[in-house]
Backbone as CSV, one residue per row, in Angstrom:
resi,resn,N_x,N_y,N_z,CA_x,CA_y,CA_z,C_x,C_y,C_z
1,UNK,125.830,78.845,102.678,125.936,77.525,102.058,127.356,77.014,102.169
2,UNK,127.507,75.813,102.656,128.825,75.231,102.837,129.098,74.221,101.740
3,UNK,130.002,74.486,100.791,130.254,73.555,99.697,130.832,72.235,100.148
4,UNK,131.380,72.228,101.382,131.979,70.995,101.877,130.970,70.107,102.597
5,UNK,129.748,70.603,102.801,128.752,69.845,103.563,128.371,68.573,102.815
6,UNK,128.185,67.520,103.562,127.758,66.250,102.986,126.243,66.199,102.933
7,UNK,125.715,65.857,101.779,124.273,65.791,101.646,123.719,64.597,102.413
8,UNK,122.662,64.830,103.155,122.050,63.777,103.965,121.068,62.982,103.111
9,UNK,121.188,61.648,103.121,120.227,60.827,102.370,118.785,61.043,102.831
10,UNK,118.611,61.235,104.140,117.256,61.429,104.677,116.690,62.774,104.171
11,UNK,117.552,63.794,104.177,117.121,65.093,103.698,116.806,65.040,102.216
12,UNK,117.632,64.368,101.443,117.404,64.249,100.007,116.071,63.551,99.741
13,UNK,115.788,62.495,100.527,114.523,61.776,100.340,113.340,62.666,100.682
14,UNK,113.467,63.414,101.790,112.375,64.310,102.200,112.125,65.379,101.166
15,UNK,113.199,65.957,100.635,113.059,66.990,99.613,112.415,66.418,98.360
16,UNK,112.791,65.203,97.987,112.174,64.568,96.822,110.680,64.388,96.999
17,UNK,110.277,63.944,98.181,108.848,63.750,98.462,108.107,65.096,98.397
18,UNK,108.713,66.096,98.985,108.072,67.420,99.017,107.951,68.028,97.612
19,UNK,108.971,67.821,96.788,108.906,68.334,95.407,107.817,67.633,94.630
20,UNK,107.649,66.319,94.879,106.551,65.590,94.221,105.184,66.160,94.638
21,UNK,105.061,66.481,95.903,103.778,66.967,96.432,103.497,68.414,96.095
22,UNK,104.516,69.257,96.216,104.290,70.715,96.139,105.049,71.397,95.026
23,UNK,105.834,70.659,94.275,106.667,71.261,93.247,105.921,72.098,92.245
24,UNK,104.761,71.611,91.790,103.972,72.343,90.794,103.497,73.661,91.369
25,UNK,103.057,73.663,92.629,102.586,74.889,93.263,103.749,75.876,93.440
26,UNK,104.896,75.394,93.867,106.049,76.266,94.046,106.518,76.836,92.712
27,UNK,106.436,76.013,91.671,106.844,76.482,90.350,105.907,77.593,89.873
28,UNK,104.604,77.447,90.144,103.660,78.494,89.775,103.971,79.798,90.508
29,UNK,104.306,79.680,91.782,104.635,80.875,92.556,105.849,81.589,91.964
30,UNK,106.926,80.830,91.724,108.134,81.429,91.151,107.837,82.060,89.796
31,UNK,106.955,81.397,89.026,106.567,81.942,87.735,105.833,83.260,87.860
32,UNK,105.020,83.411,88.918,104.290,84.662,89.135,105.235,85.798,89.476
33,UNK,106.263,85.474,90.246,107.230,86.506,90.655,108.064,86.941,89.454
34,UNK,108.548,85.967,88.691,109.503,86.255,87.617,108.869,86.415,86.248
35,UNK,107.655,85.869,86.067,106.989,85.871,84.800,107.865,85.286,83.689
36,UNK,108.573,84.253,84.042,109.453,83.547,83.100,109.570,82.113,83.563
37,UNK,109.075,81.178,82.755,109.041,79.791,83.168,110.427,79.188,83.355
38,UNK,111.344,79.537,82.446,112.703,78.985,82.552,113.384,79.471,83.825
39,UNK,113.229,80.756,84.150,113.827,81.278,85.377,113.166,80.681,86.595
40,UNK,111.868,80.429,86.522,111.152,79.820,87.652,111.721,78.413,87.925
41,UNK,111.995,77.678,86.867,112.575,76.341,87.039,113.983,76.444,87.624
42,UNK,114.719,77.475,87.196,116.066,77.679,87.758,115.991,77.991,89.252
43,UNK,114.959,78.740,89.639,114.767,79.076,91.054,114.578,77.815,91.872
44,UNK,113.723,76.918,91.420,113.472,75.693,92.174,114.757,74.856,92.281
45,UNK,115.487,74.738,91.176,116.713,73.949,91.221,117.721,74.559,92.192
46,UNK,117.870,75.887,92.157,118.803,76.560,93.047,118.396,76.426,94.507
47,UNK,117.093,76.579,94.775,116.602,76.489,96.136,116.797,75.074,96.680
48,UNK,116.504,74.065,95.891,116.705,72.681,96.323,118.182,72.433,96.599
49,UNK,119.027,72.931,95.711,120.473,72.770,95.921,120.915,73.392,97.235
50,UNK,120.421,74.594,97.527,120.792,75.285,98.765,120.331,74.502,99.991
51,UNK,119.120,73.968,99.927,118.594,73.224,101.081,119.395,71.956,101.285
52,UNK,119.732,71.263,100.209,120.487,70.025,100.354,121.892,70.281,100.889
53,UNK,122.403,71.496,100.657,123.731,71.826,101.167,123.740,72.192,102.643
54,UNK,122.559,72.229,103.256,122.486,72.524,104.692,123.290,71.500,105.482
55,UNK,123.265,70.241,105.005,124.105,69.200,105.602,123.585,68.651,106.899
56,UNK,122.295,68.838,107.178,121.722,68.257,108.401,120.276,67.889,108.152
57,UNK,119.767,67.025,109.006,118.380,66.602,108.900,117.498,67.516,109.743
58,UNK,116.273,67.753,109.257,115.305,68.519,110.022,114.503,67.560,110.921
59,UNK,113.818,68.138,111.884,113.101,67.303,112.855,111.934,66.561,112.230
60,UNK,111.349,67.132,111.166,110.191,66.500,110.550,110.109,66.926,109.076
61,UNK,109.289,66.193,108.329,109.071,66.564,106.920,108.419,67.945,106.853
62,UNK,107.547,68.245,107.799,106.868,69.542,107.806,107.876,70.673,108.003
63,UNK,108.842,70.463,108.875,109.866,71.479,109.080,110.701,71.650,107.813
64,UNK,110.976,70.525,107.154,111.716,70.596,105.895,110.901,71.355,104.847
65,UNK,109.603,71.111,104.809,108.707,71.773,103.854,108.759,73.304,104.043
66,UNK,108.671,73.731,105.294,108.703,75.160,105.585,110.038,75.777,105.168
67,UNK,111.107,75.057,105.456,112.447,75.575,105.115,112.602,75.661,103.587
68,UNK,112.148,74.615,102.892,112.270,74.601,101.448,111.385,75.669,100.801
69,UNK,110.160,75.808,101.306,109.262,76.830,100.777,109.851,78.238,100.928
70,UNK,110.444,78.478,102.089,111.070,79.788,102.322,112.283,79.976,101.418
71,UNK,113.050,78.913,101.217,114.208,79.011,100.318,113.773,79.331,98.894
72,UNK,112.671,78.733,98.448,112.164,79.013,97.112,111.680,80.449,97.005
73,UNK,110.964,80.909,98.018,110.482,82.291,98.026,111.648,83.267,98.007
74,UNK,112.634,83.068,98.868,113.794,83.958,98.939,114.597,83.945,97.637
75,UNK,114.741,82.774,97.044,115.505,82.654,95.813,114.779,83.344,94.659
76,UNK,113.450,83.199,94.612,112.673,83.856,93.564,112.813,85.374,93.660
77,UNK,112.724,85.885,94.887,112.860,87.327,95.099,114.268,87.782,94.757
78,UNK,115.256,86.985,95.103,116.648,87.298,94.771,116.837,87.353,93.259
79,UNK,116.294,86.390,92.531,116.374,86.380,91.075,115.707,87.623,90.498
80,UNK,114.542,87.975,91.070,113.797,89.143,90.588,114.641,90.411,90.728
81,UNK,115.202,90.604,91.923,115.998,91.802,92.169,117.249,91.834,91.290
82,UNK,117.907,90.691,91.118,119.084,90.638,90.255,118.745,91.002,88.825
83,UNK,117.628,90.475,88.345,117.231,90.766,86.971,116.882,92.247,86.816
84,UNK,116.203,92.805,87.833,115.844,94.223,87.768,117.083,95.101,87.773
85,UNK,118.045,94.781,88.609,119.276,95.563,88.631,119.991,95.515,87.282
86,UNK,119.989,94.344,86.659,120.628,94.204,85.358,119.881,95.022,84.316
87,UNK,118.549,95.020,84.384,117.749,95.794,83.431,118.002,97.291,83.602
88,UNK,118.091,97.781,84.841,118.365,99.181,85.084,119.779,99.552,84.637
89,UNK,120.700,98.618,84.773,122.073,98.874,84.343,122.143,99.152,82.847
90,UNK,121.278,98.473,82.093,121.278,98.642,80.646,120.348,99.763,80.170
91,UNK,119.636,100.389,81.078,118.620,101.357,80.708,119.153,102.548,79.901
92,UNK,120.305,103.129,80.245,120.755,104.269,79.451,120.836,103.982,77.954
93,UNK,121.248,102.776,77.572,121.278,102.420,76.169,119.872,102.315,75.609
94,UNK,118.950,101.741,76.363,117.585,101.562,75.888,116.888,102.891,75.664
95,UNK,117.245,103.903,76.449,116.590,105.183,76.314,116.799,105.824,74.942
96,UNK,117.860,105.399,74.251,118.153,105.975,72.962,117.530,105.167,71.814
97,UNK,116.895,104.049,72.154,116.300,103.212,71.128,114.877,103.620,70.873
98,UNK,114.688,104.806,70.292,113.365,105.310,69.965,113.076,104.987,68.502
99,UNK,111.831,104.717,68.190,111.422,104.307,66.835,111.953,105.305,65.791
100,UNK,112.408,104.792,64.643,113.000,105.627,63.615,112.038,106.663,63.076
101,UNK,110.742,106.290,62.997,109.812,107.232,62.393,109.703,108.529,63.181
102,UNK,110.022,108.503,64.501,109.928,109.707,65.282,110.998,110.715,64.907
103,UNK,112.078,110.248,64.237,113.189,111.130,63.917,112.801,112.170,62.889
104,UNK,111.729,111.931,62.131,111.317,112.879,61.116,110.503,114.014,61.747
105,UNK,110.121,113.860,63.024,109.321,114.859,63.691,109.977,115.165,65.033
106,UNK,110.796,116.205,65.125,111.517,116.507,66.375,110.607,116.687,67.577
107,UNK,109.435,117.327,67.349,108.500,117.530,68.474,107.979,116.193,68.983
108,UNK,107.620,115.310,68.063,107.130,113.988,68.443,108.219,113.207,69.176
109,UNK,109.457,113.325,68.687,110.569,112.631,69.348,110.745,113.121,70.773
110,UNK,110.656,114.464,70.945,110.796,115.029,72.290,109.693,114.538,73.215
111,UNK,108.450,114.469,72.712,107.327,113.990,73.511,107.551,112.531,73.916
112,UNK,108.048,111.741,72.975,108.292,110.326,73.273,109.374,110.168,74.333
113,UNK,110.421,110.976,74.231,111.509,110.882,75.205,111.012,111.308,76.600
114,UNK,110.170,112.345,76.654,109.644,112.777,77.944,108.734,111.737,78.551
115,UNK,107.875,111.163,77.709,106.979,110.116,78.199,107.776,108.897,78.678
116,UNK,108.802,108.547,77.911,109.616,107.395,78.283,110.342,107.673,79.600
117,UNK,110.862,108.902,79.745,111.574,109.248,80.973,110.659,109.203,82.172
118,UNK,109.425,109.702,82.019,108.463,109.679,83.116,108.094,108.255,83.489
119,UNK,107.853,107.432,82.479,107.499,106.028,82.760,108.656,105.299,83.412
120,UNK,109.863,105.574,82.935,111.042,104.932,83.509,111.216,105.322,84.972
121,UNK,111.034,106.611,85.264,111.161,107.073,86.639,110.097,106.433,87.540
122,UNK,108.864,106.399,87.052,107.791,105.823,87.851,108.053,104.343,88.142
123,UNK,108.474,103.597,87.115,108.738,102.170,87.309,109.954,101.969,88.221
124,UNK,110.944,102.853,88.067,112.133,102.733,88.912,111.789,102.954,90.385
125,UNK,110.967,103.980,90.649,110.578,104.267,92.022,109.721,103.152,92.585
126,UNK,108.817,102.638,91.753,107.972,101.516,92.199,108.832,100.298,92.493
127,UNK,109.795,100.033,91.615,110.693,98.905,91.830,111.519,99.065,93.099
128,UNK,111.994,100.308,93.351,112.742,100.561,94.584,111.858,100.334,95.805
129,UNK,110.601,100.789,95.699,109.680,100.574,96.816,109.453,99.100,97.089
130,UNK,109.303,98.315,96.035,109.129,96.868,96.206,110.380,96.234,96.792
131,UNK,111.545,96.733,96.382,112.810,96.207,96.917,112.905,96.398,98.436
132,UNK,112.281,97.451,98.944,112.372,97.770,100.380,111.318,97.035,101.212
133,UNK,110.420,96.310,100.572,109.401,95.602,101.332,110.000,94.364,102.001
134,UNK,109.497,93.990,103.195,109.876,92.701,103.767,109.477,91.578,102.817
135,UNK,110.203,90.479,102.857,109.994,89.396,101.889,108.566,88.894,101.864
136,UNK,107.943,88.727,103.058,106.580,88.191,103.094,105.564,89.157,102.500
137,UNK,105.772,90.454,102.694,104.861,91.430,102.117,105.047,91.500,100.588
138,UNK,106.282,91.425,100.155,106.531,91.411,98.720,105.888,90.178,98.083
139,UNK,106.052,89.036,98.723,105.469,87.785,98.250,103.956,87.925,98.150
140,UNK,103.322,88.520,99.163,101.874,88.679,99.170,101.412,89.599,98.044
141,UNK,102.130,90.692,97.794,101.741,91.605,96.722,101.921,90.969,95.345
142,UNK,102.930,90.105,95.196,103.083,89.376,93.947,101.852,88.516,93.689
143,UNK,101.347,87.906,94.732,100.209,87.002,94.593,98.893,87.728,94.382
144,UNK,98.722,88.881,95.023,97.405,89.528,95.045,97.285,90.759,94.177
145,UNK,98.413,91.433,93.859,98.339,92.696,93.118,99.121,92.628,91.811
146,UNK,100.393,92.222,91.873,101.246,92.275,90.686,100.911,91.192,89.685
147,UNK,100.769,89.959,90.153,100.481,88.846,89.241,99.456,87.905,89.869
148,UNK,98.230,88.397,90.104,97.222,87.557,90.754,96.808,86.374,89.901
149,UNK,96.576,85.242,90.536,96.176,84.030,89.807,94.712,83.722,89.978
150,UNK,94.022,84.466,90.830,92.594,84.208,91.081,91.816,85.487,91.115
151,UNK,90.495,85.337,91.294,89.619,86.515,91.326,89.561,87.192,92.689
152,UNK,90.067,86.531,93.710,89.996,87.096,95.049,91.216,86.677,95.851
153,UNK,91.463,87.412,96.939,92.564,87.053,97.832,92.315,85.671,98.422
154,UNK,91.054,85.361,98.696,90.738,84.062,99.277,91.141,82.927,98.335
155,UNK,90.864,83.099,97.039,91.228,82.084,96.063,92.733,81.931,95.951
156,UNK,93.423,83.077,95.887,94.893,83.054,95.789,95.506,82.391,97.011
157,UNK,94.977,82.739,98.183,95.503,82.144,99.400,95.299,80.643,99.445
158,UNK,94.117,80.201,99.030,93.814,78.756,99.026,94.747,78.020,98.056
159,UNK,95.024,78.638,96.915,95.876,78.012,95.923,97.312,77.871,96.419
160,UNK,97.753,78.832,97.230,99.145,78.837,97.683,99.301,78.368,99.123
161,UNK,98.226,77.887,99.726,98.320,77.347,101.084,98.551,78.381,102.162
162,UNK,98.067,79.612,101.939,98.223,80.679,102.934,96.843,81.101,103.404
163,UNK,96.603,81.153,104.724,95.282,81.565,105.232,94.885,82.933,104.679
164,UNK,93.601,83.087,104.423,93.082,84.336,103.864,93.475,85.547,104.691
165,UNK,93.276,85.462,106.015,93.553,86.607,106.880,95.036,86.960,106.851
166,UNK,95.897,85.960,106.785,97.331,86.215,106.751,97.737,86.896,105.444
167,UNK,97.249,86.371,104.323,97.604,86.925,103.025,97.050,88.347,102.882
168,UNK,95.824,88.573,103.363,95.237,89.904,103.271,96.016,90.908,104.117
169,UNK,96.371,90.492,105.340,97.113,91.388,106.221,98.460,91.752,105.602
170,UNK,99.185,90.781,105.071,100.485,91.058,104.458,100.330,91.974,103.239
171,UNK,99.272,91.762,102.459,99.045,92.606,101.268,98.749,94.040,101.666
172,UNK,97.878,94.208,102.662,97.536,95.552,103.112,98.764,96.274,103.673
173,UNK,99.533,95.560,104.497,100.732,96.175,105.068,101.746,96.524,103.995
174,UNK,101.872,95.654,102.991,102.795,95.914,101.905,102.396,97.140,101.088
175,UNK,101.081,97.260,100.819,100.590,98.431,100.065,100.810,99.705,100.846
176,UNK,100.533,99.658,102.149,100.743,100.848,102.982,102.212,101.270,102.976
177,UNK,103.085,100.287,103.140,104.506,100.591,103.177,104.966,101.119,101.802
178,UNK,104.416,100.547,100.724,104.788,100.992,99.380,104.300,102.425,99.123
179,UNK,103.069,102.742,99.517,102.552,104.096,99.346,103.392,105.112,100.118
180,UNK,103.777,104.733,101.340,104.590,105.627,102.156,105.932,105.887,101.483
181,UNK,106.514,104.860,100.927,107.788,105.017,100.237,107.643,105.924,99.030
182,UNK,106.585,105.736,98.236,106.378,106.528,97.018,106.101,107.988,97.352
183,UNK,105.322,108.232,98.428,105.063,109.618,98.830,106.360,110.313,99.243
184,UNK,107.188,109.595,99.994,108.463,110.159,100.423,109.353,110.426,99.208
185,UNK,109.376,109.498,98.247,110.185,109.665,97.040,109.683,110.849,96.227
186,UNK,108.352,111.045,96.191,107.780,112.171,95.445,108.214,113.512,96.050
187,UNK,108.244,113.572,97.377,108.659,114.806,98.027,110.115,115.114,97.746
188,UNK,110.917,114.048,97.713,112.364,114.248,97.523,112.666,114.645,96.077
189,UNK,112.030,113.963,95.136,112.347,114.206,93.741,111.521,115.322,93.097
190,UNK,110.465,115.795,93.801,109.581,116.817,93.254,109.017,116.382,91.908
191,UNK,108.734,115.066,91.804,108.314,114.501,90.528,106.819,114.250,90.510
192,UNK,106.192,114.461,89.355,104.766,114.248,89.192,104.385,112.845,88.744
193,UNK,105.223,112.123,87.905,104.746,110.885,87.330,104.215,109.858,88.303
194,UNK,104.780,109.791,89.536,104.339,108.724,90.436,102.993,109.018,91.042
195,UNK,102.407,110.211,90.767,101.093,110.526,91.324,100.065,109.487,90.920
196,UNK,100.199,108.949,89.700,99.229,107.986,89.223,99.343,106.652,89.942
197,UNK,100.411,106.466,90.728,100.593,105.216,91.452,99.912,105.240,92.812
198,UNK,99.338,106.354,93.194,98.788,106.439,94.545,97.589,105.528,94.755
199,UNK,96.961,105.107,93.661,95.786,104.290,93.789,96.092,102.804,93.696
200,UNK,97.373,102.440,93.722,97.706,101.036,93.584,97.065,100.209,94.695
201,UNK,96.460,99.107,94.295,95.869,98.189,95.252,94.482,98.556,95.721
202,UNK,93.937,99.690,95.266,92.588,100.065,95.739,91.534,99.244,95.027
């Protein structure tokens, strides 16, 4: 992004038209990724700002639409990863925040800590696996597995303007890549908790 770039009136007009047409759909997508309406709105504002800073006109409104849609998708994923990293950074403190009532029963407290540690490890490995997915596969899994908005892939694809075959292929490839990552992580860590994740997406 070039802060010195001059915003093009034609580009600004095209982006305005596209936001009127597709803004609600893009906002829903960002909301599915982040599960936070305020952050989803921030994503759209940031993505629009980045596109306007390109400083040049696109050949057509359709080309502008594709560029803007990709900017929104990339920004949403970037926000998601940043938030996850911040959450993991604070995790050591959270691990000590166990309910007070458990302190009267040392065995119960130990069980809670073990369960919490297993869940934390499983979610961390799953998050790492998602971080390693290509953007389009991650986007597809958000739509079809993590935060589905419809009863079928066909419905989700229609709602987001993605052909059924394309969305299904990306979802399947993403699940395969994620399973492969988790199996490799299990071998390295010799950990049992992620075994329950092997059925994801089935």
